[in-house]
Backbone bond lengths (Angstrom), bond angles and torsions (degrees), N, CA, C in turn:
res aa  C-N    CA-C-N  psi(-1)  N-CA   C-N-CA  omega(-1)  CA-C   N-CA-C  phi
1 X - - - 1.458 - - 1.528 110.99 -
2 X 1.355 115.49 -39.73 1.464 120.27 179.86 1.526 110.42 -62.17
3 X 1.339 117.69 -43.15 1.453 121.31 179.97 1.526 111.68 -65.65
4 X 1.330 116.88 -37.82 1.463 120.80 177.50 1.524 109.66 -63.95
5 X 1.320 117.75 -42.64 1.466 122.33 178.65 1.528 110.30 -61.45
6 X 1.328 117.59 -46.14 1.466 121.02 179.71 1.519 111.33 -65.42
7 X 1.330 117.51 -39.09 1.454 121.09 177.58 1.521 110.77 -63.56
8 X 1.335 117.24 -41.00 1.468 121.08 178.47 1.516 110.18 -63.55
9 X 1.323 118.45 -39.54 1.464 121.38 177.85 1.518 110.23 -61.94
10 X 1.328 117.19 -46.16 1.465 120.75 179.31 1.518 111.76 -61.15
11 X 1.322 117.66 -42.10 1.459 120.93 179.21 1.518 110.03 -63.66
12 X 1.318 117.45 -45.82 1.468 120.92 179.60 1.521 111.00 -61.92
13 X 1.309 117.21 -41.66 1.452 120.83 -179.40 1.522 111.51 -67.00
14 X 1.319 117.43 -37.47 1.454 119.87 -177.21 1.523 112.55 -72.03
15 X 1.323 118.58 -25.39 1.463 119.87 179.49 1.512 112.81 -97.08
16 X 1.316 117.93 1.83 1.466 119.52 -177.35 1.516 110.81 -105.47
17 X 1.315 117.41 57.23 1.459 122.04 -176.48 1.513 115.02 -72.07
18 X 1.317 118.97 -31.30 1.462 120.07 -174.45 1.514 113.16 -91.13
19 X 1.297 118.68 -31.87 1.457 121.02 175.64 1.504 113.85 92.25
20 X 1.312 112.69 164.15 1.444 121.26 174.38 1.501 106.91 -123.13
21 X 1.319 115.55 164.75 1.455 117.17 -175.26 1.504 111.15 -151.33
22 X 1.329 113.48 150.22 1.449 121.12 168.41 1.509 105.57 -108.65
23 X 1.327 117.18 121.67 1.456 120.16 -176.52 1.513 110.22 -103.20
24 X 1.303 114.23 145.06 1.455 120.13 166.08 1.506 105.61 -133.11
25 X 1.320 115.91 121.54 1.459 120.40 -172.91 1.521 109.61 -115.86
26 X 1.337 113.47 143.87 1.451 118.73 170.47 1.504 107.51 -149.37
27 X 1.296 116.60 141.30 1.459 120.68 177.89 1.515 108.46 -123.40
28 X 1.320 115.04 133.63 1.451 119.99 179.99 1.514 107.96 -144.60
29 X 1.329 117.02 94.76 1.457 123.70 177.73 1.516 111.80 51.86
30 X 1.330 116.66 60.91 1.448 121.96 175.56 1.513 114.60 85.28
31 X 1.314 119.11 -1.80 1.458 121.39 -179.11 1.512 109.06 -105.45
32 X 1.321 116.07 131.47 1.450 121.79 179.67 1.517 108.54 -123.37
33 X 1.326 116.98 137.19 1.462 121.88 -178.53 1.510 109.52 -129.55
34 X 1.326 115.63 141.55 1.458 122.10 177.05 1.503 108.89 -136.34
35 X 1.329 116.21 156.75 1.456 122.62 170.65 1.510 107.95 -144.87
36 X 1.347 117.79 120.89 1.455 119.35 -176.70 1.502 110.99 -158.60
37 X 1.317 115.27 169.37 1.458 123.43 175.90 1.521 107.45 -119.65
38 X 1.336 118.81 144.90 1.456 123.63 -179.93 1.515 110.86 -136.45
39 X 1.342 117.70 -159.81 1.454 121.15 178.16 1.502 109.84 -128.21
40 X 1.308 115.75 169.25 1.444 118.09 -173.20 1.504 116.09 -147.88
41 X 1.356 117.80 -128.45 1.419 120.18 -154.13 1.520 118.21 -123.99
42 X 1.319 123.28 -44.79 1.453 123.64 -169.86 1.521 111.45 -85.46
43 X 1.344 116.78 124.29 1.461 121.36 179.71 1.516 110.00 -114.04
44 X 1.335 118.74 131.25 1.462 120.36 176.10 1.529 109.70 -77.67
45 X 1.331 116.45 155.99 1.462 119.72 173.62 1.519 108.15 -80.78
46 X 1.315 116.57 165.30 1.462 121.24 179.75 1.526 110.37 -59.94
47 X 1.350 116.57 -36.23 1.466 120.59 179.51 1.528 112.04 -67.45
48 X 1.346 117.63 -29.32 1.460 121.22 -178.16 1.525 112.62 -76.93
49 X 1.316 116.24 -22.34 1.456 119.55 -178.00 1.524 110.12 -77.21
50 X 1.306 115.00 129.56 1.456 120.55 174.64 1.516 107.57 -115.61
51 X 1.304 115.41 155.91 1.457 119.92 -179.42 1.519 109.96 -57.20
52 X 1.308 117.43 127.13 1.460 122.58 178.44 1.506 114.13 88.36
53 X 1.352 119.39 -17.18 1.464 120.81 -176.16 1.522 111.96 -65.23
54 X 1.331 117.54 -44.84 1.454 120.83 -178.84 1.516 110.33 -60.86
55 X 1.314 116.98 -45.26 1.461 118.89 -178.04 1.523 111.30 -70.13
56 X 1.350 119.06 -32.20 1.461 121.45 178.40 1.525 111.04 -64.76
57 X 1.341 117.82 -48.57 1.454 121.68 -179.94 1.523 109.79 -64.92
58 X 1.324 116.76 -45.36 1.465 120.48 179.66 1.523 111.10 -60.96
59 X 1.309 116.22 -39.72 1.470 120.36 -179.99 1.523 110.68 -61.53
60 X 1.338 117.02 -45.31 1.466 121.12 179.14 1.529 110.26 -63.74
61 X 1.343 116.64 -47.48 1.462 120.63 -178.39 1.525 111.99 -62.24
62 X 1.316 116.83 -39.54 1.466 120.40 -179.29 1.519 112.79 -68.26
63 X 1.329 117.72 -20.75 1.458 120.55 178.95 1.528 112.26 -82.11
64 X 1.334 117.30 -26.06 1.460 120.22 -179.46 1.524 110.23 -71.64
65 X 1.320 116.60 144.06 1.465 122.37 -178.49 1.520 109.30 -111.89
66 X 1.342 116.23 113.56 1.469 122.65 -178.72 1.516 108.89 -106.54
67 X 1.330 116.13 124.09 1.465 121.69 179.61 1.521 109.85 -133.68
68 X 1.323 115.53 142.62 1.459 121.95 178.42 1.524 107.90 -124.27
69 X 1.331 114.82 136.49 1.455 121.47 175.86 1.522 108.15 -123.83
70 X 1.335 116.91 136.72 1.463 121.83 174.03 1.519 107.27 -121.57
71 X 1.320 115.88 121.68 1.462 121.17 175.59 1.520 106.51 -109.46
72 X 1.343 116.82 105.09 1.459 122.52 -175.53 1.520 110.86 -102.06
73 X 1.335 115.64 125.11 1.460 122.30 173.55 1.520 107.39 -116.29
74 X 1.319 117.81 -176.85 1.459 121.28 179.36 1.527 111.70 -67.92
75 X 1.340 118.55 -25.05 1.465 120.98 -174.84 1.526 114.80 -104.07
76 X 1.331 118.15 -21.41 1.465 119.51 -177.53 1.523 110.99 -163.11
77 X 1.340 114.40 163.03 1.464 121.75 171.80 1.525 106.82 -119.16
78 X 1.322 116.26 131.30 1.458 121.33 178.86 1.528 107.58 -108.56
79 X 1.329 115.37 118.43 1.461 122.34 178.43 1.521 107.63 -97.88
80 X 1.318 116.37 126.29 1.459 120.22 175.91 1.529 107.94 -123.71
81 X 1.341 114.69 125.25 1.453 121.79 179.19 1.515 108.20 -111.85
82 X 1.310 116.20 134.37 1.467 121.59 179.03 1.515 109.37 -129.92
83 X 1.340 114.99 135.17 1.459 121.00 174.86 1.523 106.63 -124.96
84 X 1.332 115.35 112.73 1.464 121.82 -174.91 1.521 110.32 -104.76
85 X 1.322 114.98 139.40 1.460 122.52 176.73 1.530 108.66 -107.33
86 X 1.340 118.82 98.30 1.463 120.77 -178.55 1.536 113.12 -83.35
87 X 1.345 117.74 2.80 1.463 120.95 -176.81 1.529 110.84 -85.29
88 X 1.342 117.08 177.40 1.464 120.40 176.04 1.528 111.25 -101.53
89 X 1.337 117.85 18.76 1.459 122.78 178.14 1.526 109.48 -121.77
90 X 1.331 116.84 144.49 1.456 121.13 174.02 1.523 108.24 -72.81
91 X 1.330 116.28 136.73 1.459 121.94 -179.87 1.524 107.93 -118.68
92 X 1.339 115.90 134.18 1.461 120.73 -179.89 1.521 109.96 -109.37
93 X 1.337 115.53 129.41 1.459 121.82 173.60 1.518 107.84 -107.43
94 X 1.328 117.12 143.56 1.459 119.57 173.17 1.527 108.81 -123.88
95 X 1.338 114.53 140.23 1.459 122.97 -178.96 1.527 107.68 -115.97
96 X 1.320 117.89 145.11 1.461 121.79 -175.39 1.521 113.33 -80.24
97 X 1.343 117.57 -9.15 1.463 121.04 179.12 1.530 108.59 -158.44
98 X 1.325 115.37 -175.61 1.464 120.44 176.95 1.516 112.78 -69.87
99 X 1.318 117.93 -14.16 1.464 120.39 176.96 1.523 108.23 -82.11
100 X 1.318 116.05 110.42 1.457 120.62 -178.44 1.523 112.58 -100.24
101 X 1.323 118.03 -11.32 1.464 121.37 178.07 1.519 109.83 -151.28
102 X 1.337 114.92 163.57 1.463 122.85 174.58 1.518 107.78 -131.39
103 X 1.327 115.81 140.51 1.468 122.00 175.64 1.518 106.94 -126.47
104 X 1.327 116.46 124.18 1.460 122.10 176.32 1.525 106.72 -122.17
105 X 1.343 116.42 127.15 1.469 121.31 -179.60 1.522 108.34 -113.76
106 X 1.335 114.95 131.24 1.468 121.68 177.66 1.523 109.59 -122.87
107 X 1.316 115.44 149.70 1.456 121.38 171.78 1.521 106.74 -65.16
108 X 1.325 118.19 127.84 1.470 121.43 -175.38 1.528 112.18 -64.14
109 X 1.329 117.95 -33.10 1.461 120.58 -177.56 1.524 112.43 -80.63
110 X 1.336 117.31 -46.50 1.462 121.06 -173.54 1.530 113.13 -94.78
111 X 1.334 117.59 -13.89 1.470 124.08 -176.12 1.534 112.00 66.05
112 X 1.330 117.99 9.86 1.458 122.23 179.60 1.531 109.89 -73.67
113 X 1.329 115.92 132.78 1.454 120.59 177.77 1.528 108.91 -71.60
114 X 1.347 116.07 124.55 1.457 120.79 -179.77 1.527 112.58 -110.00
115 X 1.337 116.99 -15.66 1.464 120.13 -178.54 1.519 110.43 -157.43
116 X 1.333 115.72 141.08 1.469 122.80 173.54 1.520 106.54 -136.99
117 X 1.324 116.57 121.10 1.469 123.06 -177.41 1.526 112.35 -52.21
118 X 1.321 118.63 -45.32 1.464 121.86 -173.31 1.526 114.02 -77.40
119 X 1.326 118.15 -14.95 1.459 121.01 -176.55 1.528 110.82 -63.71
120 X 1.309 115.80 123.74 1.458 120.92 178.25 1.525 114.59 80.06
121 X 1.319 118.01 4.55 1.470 121.56 179.70 1.524 109.65 -106.11
122 X 1.324 114.98 155.83 1.452 121.92 174.56 1.517 108.05 -117.79
123 X 1.331 116.52 140.33 1.457 121.77 -178.28 1.524 109.27 -124.42
124 X 1.331 116.28 149.73 1.459 120.06 177.81 1.519 109.63 -60.94
125 X 1.320 114.89 144.23 1.456 119.88 178.09 1.523 108.34 -100.51
126 X 1.289 115.45 67.89 1.465 121.51 -179.42 1.511 108.71 -141.73
127 X 1.319 115.86 149.06 1.454 119.54 175.46 1.525 109.12 -68.55
128 X 1.305 116.21 134.79 1.464 122.63 178.66 1.524 107.33 -117.14
129 X 1.325 116.63 131.66 1.461 121.53 179.80 1.520 109.21 -116.17
130 X 1.319 116.37 132.74 1.464 122.94 177.77 1.521 108.22 -126.91
131 X 1.321 115.93 129.05 1.467 120.09 176.05 1.520 109.12 -104.01
132 X 1.318 114.35 141.33 1.466 120.64 173.87 1.519 106.24 -116.04
133 X 1.308 115.55 110.91 1.460 121.40 178.89 1.534 109.49 -67.91
134 X 1.318 117.46 160.98 1.466 120.17 177.86 1.540 111.52 -56.08
135 X 1.313 114.70 135.23 1.463 123.34 178.57 1.533 113.27 57.69
136 X 1.337 117.14 28.91 1.467 122.89 177.74 1.522 109.33 -116.87
137 X 1.340 115.44 167.59 1.456 122.20 -177.09 1.520 110.58 -130.58
138 X 1.334 116.74 133.34 1.464 121.73 169.41 1.519 107.01 -91.20
139 X 1.338 116.62 140.00 1.457 120.67 -177.71 1.521 110.30 -129.93
140 X 1.329 116.08 136.24 1.455 123.43 172.52 1.520 106.73 -123.11
141 X 1.332 117.23 144.09 1.462 120.84 179.66 1.519 109.10 -139.62
142 X 1.333 115.56 140.33 1.456 121.21 177.99 1.523 109.45 -141.17
143 X 1.341 116.38 132.49 1.468 122.08 176.13 1.519 108.80 -103.05
144 X 1.315 115.34 127.25 1.468 121.84 178.95 1.519 107.96 -114.99
145 X 1.338 116.52 126.56 1.466 120.51 -176.71 1.528 113.36 -93.27
146 X 1.317 116.79 22.68 1.463 125.22 176.89 1.523 113.89 70.10
147 X 1.325 117.94 18.13 1.466 120.39 172.23 1.518 107.74 -76.34
148 X 1.321 115.97 122.84 1.457 121.04 178.71 1.514 110.89 -116.29
149 X 1.296 116.33 -166.84 1.472 121.42 -179.31 1.522 112.38 -64.74
150 X 1.307 116.79 -30.25 1.470 121.94 -177.26 1.527 111.25 -109.63
151 X 1.307 118.51 26.02 1.468 121.56 -176.11 1.520 109.70 98.76
152 X 1.319 116.70 -154.62 1.477 121.17 -179.86 1.520 110.29 -67.26
153 X 1.331 115.43 136.71 1.462 118.27 175.59 1.531 109.15 -81.17
154 X 1.294 115.67 153.93 1.464 122.22 -177.66 1.527 110.59 -80.17
155 X 1.337 117.61 157.70 1.466 119.59 171.44 1.528 109.25 -58.47
156 X 1.325 115.75 144.53 1.457 119.74 -179.57 1.515 111.95 157.29
157 X 1.332 114.87 -166.07 1.464 122.79 -176.18 1.527 110.30 -96.27
158 X 1.331 115.21 134.47 1.467 121.11 -178.54 1.525 109.94 -136.84
159 X 1.344 115.03 160.43 1.464 122.07 176.14 1.523 107.39 -125.17
160 X 1.328 116.33 125.58 1.463 121.18 177.95 1.522 109.39 -108.27
161 X 1.324 115.87 135.50 1.462 121.95 170.94 1.514 106.02 -108.14
162 X 1.339 116.04 116.37 1.462 122.17 -174.85 1.525 107.35 -116.88
163 X 1.342 115.16 119.77 1.461 121.13 -172.90 1.519 110.58 -126.29
164 X 1.336 117.32 127.91 1.464 120.78 167.58 1.521 106.57 -80.41
165 X 1.342 117.55 148.20 1.453 120.88 -171.54 1.529 115.21 -120.42
166 X 1.346 119.24 43.35 1.470 117.38 176.83 1.526 110.37 -70.22
167 X 1.344 115.58 148.42 1.468 119.07 177.00 1.522 111.23 -103.43
168 X 1.347 116.80 -20.21 1.458 120.86 179.13 1.521 110.41 -142.54
169 X 1.324 114.69 153.95 1.454 121.70 170.29 1.523 105.91 -129.43
170 X 1.325 115.46 128.44 1.473 121.30 -176.50 1.529 111.73 48.43
171 X 1.320 116.19 43.49 1.462 125.47 176.43 1.527 113.75 63.62
172 X 1.317 117.52 24.51 1.468 122.37 174.76 1.524 108.05 -122.81
173 X 1.322 116.09 134.98 1.461 121.44 -178.56 1.518 111.25 -59.43
174 X 1.310 115.14 141.43 1.464 121.45 175.39 1.519 107.08 -89.53
175 X 1.322 116.38 119.87 1.458 119.90 -178.15 1.525 112.52 -87.71
176 X 1.300 117.82 -15.18 1.462 122.13 177.14 1.524 107.45 -150.44
177 X 1.319 117.15 123.45 1.457 120.93 -176.70 1.532 110.32 -78.55
178 X 1.327 117.81 111.16 1.460 119.73 -179.83 1.534 113.14 -86.69
179 X 1.328 117.61 -0.18 1.463 120.77 -172.88 1.521 111.54 -101.36
180 X 1.336 115.89 64.37 1.461 123.00 -179.89 1.523 107.77 -128.63
181 X 1.326 115.98 126.28 1.471 121.42 178.21 1.514 110.35 -123.91
182 X 1.309 117.27 134.72 1.464 121.91 168.28 1.510 106.32 -109.31
183 X 1.340 115.52 123.24 1.446 119.17 -173.01 1.532 110.37 -136.74
184 X 1.330 117.23 121.79 1.458 119.90 177.82 1.525 110.24 -79.27
185 X 1.337 114.95 148.96 1.461 119.91 174.16 1.520 109.36 -152.85
186 X 1.323 116.08 162.77 1.456 122.41 -178.92 1.509 109.57 -118.92
187 X 1.352 115.93 128.74 1.455 118.95 168.69 1.513 107.12 -86.77
188 X 1.344 117.14 111.56 1.469 118.77 -179.06 1.524 111.80 -72.60
189 X 1.323 116.15 158.09 1.471 121.01 175.38 1.526 109.21 -70.33
190 X 1.331 115.55 152.33 1.476 119.58 -178.74 1.508 111.60 -75.02
């Protein structure tokens, strides 16, 4: 029965590439905020799974609070990512490179990708470790000046997918990335 349960988990994880999300939206003078959980990329093998390991990692991940805010003005959009640890234990995240997040912006009407944070950038090829102390928050911020693949993007409606990219939490592989946000925003006219 235990092997059947583990096999079912692996099958579910392998077919859940896009993820599901619970959204909470608020808009306040050009600022949009979301908080949600999604799915991701690294799958353990059946041999790597130990009894209780899946639930331990999932329990830790489900306790973390991931929120993204986009403050869009006529000249730039500022993306702020926050990961809060509401527990009484320190949690360690490890990243496989210097790239700790990805931002992809699409035109809301056409769904065409107009910007990707990592495109044309180079990142250190070193493991990066970040600790989140109890009741503390890690914050990342990025300013985008609306330069896209074809030059400056026009004022209008856009959708950003903002993803944190940890590969492990407390030295255990993450089998599904819960740190994915889709957040709409508007570039106002100048």
